[in-house]
C-alpha positions as CSV (number, residue, x, y, z in Angstrom):
1,X,191.0,-16.7,83.0
2,X,190.1,-14.6,86.1
3,X,188.3,-11.3,85.9
4,X,189.4,-8.5,88.1
5,X,186.0,-8.2,89.6
6,X,183.0,-10.5,90.0
7,X,182.9,-14.3,89.6
8,X,186.1,-16.1,88.7
9,X,186.6,-19.6,87.4
10,X,189.1,-21.8,85.7
11,X,188.5,-21.6,81.9
12,X,190.1,-20.6,78.6
13,X,189.6,-18.0,75.9
14,X,190.2,-18.6,72.2
15,X,191.7,-15.3,71.2
16,X,191.5,-16.2,67.5
17,X,187.7,-15.6,67.5
18,X,185.8,-13.1,69.6
19,X,182.7,-15.2,69.3
20,X,184.3,-18.4,70.7
21,X,185.5,-17.1,74.1
22,X,184.8,-20.2,76.2
23,X,182.2,-20.6,78.9
24,X,180.2,-18.0,80.7
25,X,179.9,-18.4,84.5
26,X,176.4,-19.4,85.6
27,X,176.6,-19.7,89.4
28,X,175.3,-16.9,91.7
29,X,177.2,-14.9,94.3
30,X,180.8,-14.0,94.6
31,X,181.9,-16.5,97.3
32,X,182.7,-19.2,94.8
33,X,185.5,-18.2,92.6
34,X,188.9,-19.5,91.4
35,X,191.5,-18.1,93.7
36,X,194.8,-19.8,93.4
37,X,195.4,-22.7,90.9
38,X,198.7,-24.7,91.0
39,X,199.8,-27.0,88.2
40,X,201.6,-30.3,88.6
41,X,202.0,-32.3,85.4
42,X,198.5,-32.9,83.9
43,X,196.7,-31.9,87.1
44,X,195.5,-28.5,88.3
45,X,195.0,-28.1,92.0
46,X,192.6,-25.2,92.3
47,X,191.2,-23.4,95.3
48,X,187.7,-22.1,94.9
49,X,187.4,-19.7,97.8
50,X,184.2,-20.5,99.7
51,X,183.7,-23.4,97.3
52,X,186.6,-25.4,98.7
53,X,189.0,-26.9,96.2
54,X,189.0,-29.1,93.1
55,X,191.5,-31.3,91.3
56,X,191.3,-31.0,87.5
57,X,192.6,-33.2,84.8
58,X,194.2,-30.8,82.2
59,X,195.7,-33.4,79.9
60,X,193.6,-31.5,77.3
61,X,193.9,-27.9,78.5
62,X,191.0,-26.9,76.3
63,X,188.7,-29.4,78.1
64,X,189.6,-29.6,81.8
65,X,187.9,-32.5,83.6
66,X,186.9,-32.7,87.2
67,X,188.7,-35.4,89.1
68,X,187.4,-34.6,92.6
69,X,186.8,-31.9,95.1
70,X,186.5,-31.0,98.8
71,X,184.5,-28.3,100.4
72,X,184.4,-27.8,104.2
73,X,182.8,-24.4,104.2
74,X,180.3,-24.8,105.8
75,X,180.8,-25.6,108.6
76,X,184.2,-23.8,108.6
77,X,183.8,-20.1,107.8
78,X,187.1,-19.3,105.9
79,X,187.7,-19.4,102.2
80,X,190.3,-21.9,100.8
81,X,193.4,-20.2,99.5
82,X,195.9,-22.9,98.4
83,X,195.8,-26.6,97.5
84,X,199.5,-27.5,97.3
85,X,200.4,-31.0,96.1
86,X,203.5,-32.6,97.7
87,X,205.8,-33.8,94.9
88,X,206.9,-36.9,96.7
89,X,205.4,-39.7,98.8
90,X,205.3,-39.7,102.6
91,X,204.9,-43.1,104.2
92,X,204.1,-44.4,100.7
93,X,201.1,-42.1,100.3
94,X,200.4,-38.9,98.3
95,X,199.4,-35.7,100.1
96,X,198.5,-32.1,99.5
97,X,198.8,-29.2,102.0
98,X,195.7,-27.0,102.0
99,X,195.5,-23.5,103.6
100,X,192.4,-21.6,104.4
101,X,192.8,-17.8,104.3
102,X,191.9,-16.0,107.5
103,X,190.3,-13.0,105.8
104,X,186.7,-13.2,104.5
105,X,184.2,-15.1,106.7
106,X,180.6,-15.8,105.9
107,X,178.7,-13.7,108.5
108,X,176.1,-16.4,109.2
109,X,178.6,-19.1,110.1
110,X,179.6,-19.8,113.8
111,X,182.4,-17.7,115.3
112,X,185.2,-20.1,114.8
113,X,188.8,-19.2,115.9
114,X,191.4,-18.3,113.3
115,X,192.0,-20.3,110.1
116,X,194.5,-23.2,110.1
117,X,196.3,-25.6,107.9
118,X,195.1,-29.0,106.6
119,X,196.8,-32.1,105.3
120,X,194.8,-34.1,102.7
121,X,195.5,-37.7,101.6
122,X,195.2,-37.8,97.8
123,X,196.6,-41.3,97.2
124,X,193.2,-42.0,95.7
125,X,192.7,-38.7,94.0
126,X,189.1,-39.3,93.3
127,X,188.4,-39.6,97.0
128,X,190.6,-37.0,98.8
129,X,190.6,-37.4,102.6
130,X,191.5,-34.7,105.2
131,X,193.5,-36.5,107.8
132,X,195.1,-33.8,110.1
133,X,195.3,-30.1,110.8
134,X,197.8,-27.7,112.3
135,X,197.0,-24.6,114.4
136,X,199.4,-22.2,116.1
137,X,199.8,-23.2,119.7
138,X,197.7,-21.2,122.3
139,X,195.4,-19.7,119.6
140,X,192.4,-18.5,121.6
141,X,189.2,-20.6,121.0
142,X,187.0,-17.6,120.4
143,X,186.8,-15.8,117.1
144,X,189.8,-13.6,116.3
145,X,190.2,-10.4,114.2
146,X,190.6,-11.0,110.4
147,X,194.1,-11.8,109.2
148,X,195.1,-13.4,112.5
149,X,195.5,-17.0,111.3
150,X,196.7,-19.0,108.3
151,X,197.3,-17.6,104.8
152,X,199.7,-19.4,102.4
153,X,202.3,-22.2,102.4
154,X,205.5,-21.9,100.4
155,X,204.8,-23.4,97.0
156,X,208.4,-24.5,96.5
157,X,208.5,-27.9,98.3
158,X,212.0,-29.3,99.0
159,X,211.3,-31.5,102.0
160,X,208.7,-32.3,104.7
161,X,209.2,-29.0,106.5
162,X,206.8,-26.5,105.0
163,X,207.2,-22.7,105.6
164,X,203.8,-21.1,106.0
165,X,202.9,-17.3,106.1
166,X,200.6,-17.0,109.2
167,X,199.4,-13.4,109.1
168,X,199.6,-12.0,112.7
169,X,201.8,-15.0,113.8
170,X,204.5,-14.5,111.3
171,X,206.3,-17.4,109.7
172,X,205.6,-21.0,110.9
173,X,207.5,-24.0,109.7
174,X,205.4,-27.1,109.9
175,X,206.8,-30.6,109.6
176,X,204.5,-33.0,107.8
177,X,206.8,-36.1,107.9
178,X,204.3,-37.7,110.3
179,X,201.1,-37.0,108.4
180,X,198.7,-37.7,111.3
181,X,200.7,-35.5,113.7
182,X,201.7,-32.2,112.1
183,X,204.3,-30.4,114.2
184,X,205.8,-26.9,114.3
185,X,209.6,-27.1,114.2
186,X,210.5,-23.4,113.9
187,X,208.9,-19.9,113.7
188,X,209.8,-16.3,113.2
189,X,207.7,-13.4,114.4
190,X,208.8,-10.1,112.8
191,X,208.5,-6.7,114.6
192,X,205.4,-4.8,113.8
193,X,206.1,-2.6,110.7
194,X,205.6,1.1,110.8
195,X,202.1,2.1,109.7
196,X,200.6,-1.2,111.0
197,X,199.1,-2.2,114.4
198,X,200.4,-5.8,114.1
199,X,202.4,-8.2,111.9
200,X,200.7,-9.2,108.6
201,X,203.0,-11.9,107.1
202,X,201.4,-12.5,103.7
203,X,203.6,-14.5,101.4
204,X,206.6,-16.8,101.7
205,X,209.0,-18.5,99.3
206,X,212.5,-20.0,99.3
207,X,215.4,-20.0,97.0
208,X,217.9,-22.7,95.9
209,X,220.2,-21.8,98.8
210,X,217.4,-22.4,101.4
211,X,216.9,-18.8,102.2
212,X,213.4,-17.9,103.2
213,X,211.7,-14.7,102.0
214,X,208.8,-13.5,104.1
215,X,206.7,-10.6,102.9
216,X,204.5,-8.4,105.0
217,X,201.2,-7.3,103.3
218,X,201.5,-3.8,104.8
219,X,205.3,-3.2,104.3
220,X,208.5,-5.0,104.9
221,X,210.5,-8.0,103.7
222,X,212.6,-10.4,105.8
223,X,215.2,-12.8,104.4
224,X,215.7,-15.6,106.8
225,X,218.1,-18.6,107.2
226,X,217.0,-21.7,109.1
227,X,219.3,-22.6,111.9
């Protein structure tokens, strides 16, 4: 359960009894919170914002167990938004795509450039290993305005080409078929919508026909077809 304000965590509430509502958060600050959990079978792949990500065993949903976790903040300044497991093997190994969200940055961290995409080997899920990253070509090395870089990959995975909403850089389609050499194979940069000073591509999904739906966080929806 996630509260609208304050600290958020993965947990449960027994609605049959108001005195048995589950755990109460004990950590301090608001940088560590459950942001975007994704379920695959008996595993929950959960981003914890400035606390990185965790893989949880939810075979017993009332007693989730920690399998492993990763946290690269610090040194990287952005919160982790999505940990997306790939539902098939690539080169006989298991992977997850991880996006950091280019929005909130710890002020005391170094001025890194915009957030990017990670590929993590989870063949041994107790010891996840980041093996490669992808950044938009020609991204300046200095710090960029918020909401310039990566945000969210499409959570419907049908192949090794992953559509990613990339804030001010629109839609980026990243090929992960060579896990150590991620490659952009297509992109779409919308026009700046009325009422905004730049593109803010926020969410992306696909349907069973292969159409891509790209949503701008200010206004606007584009329906795209890969050529």
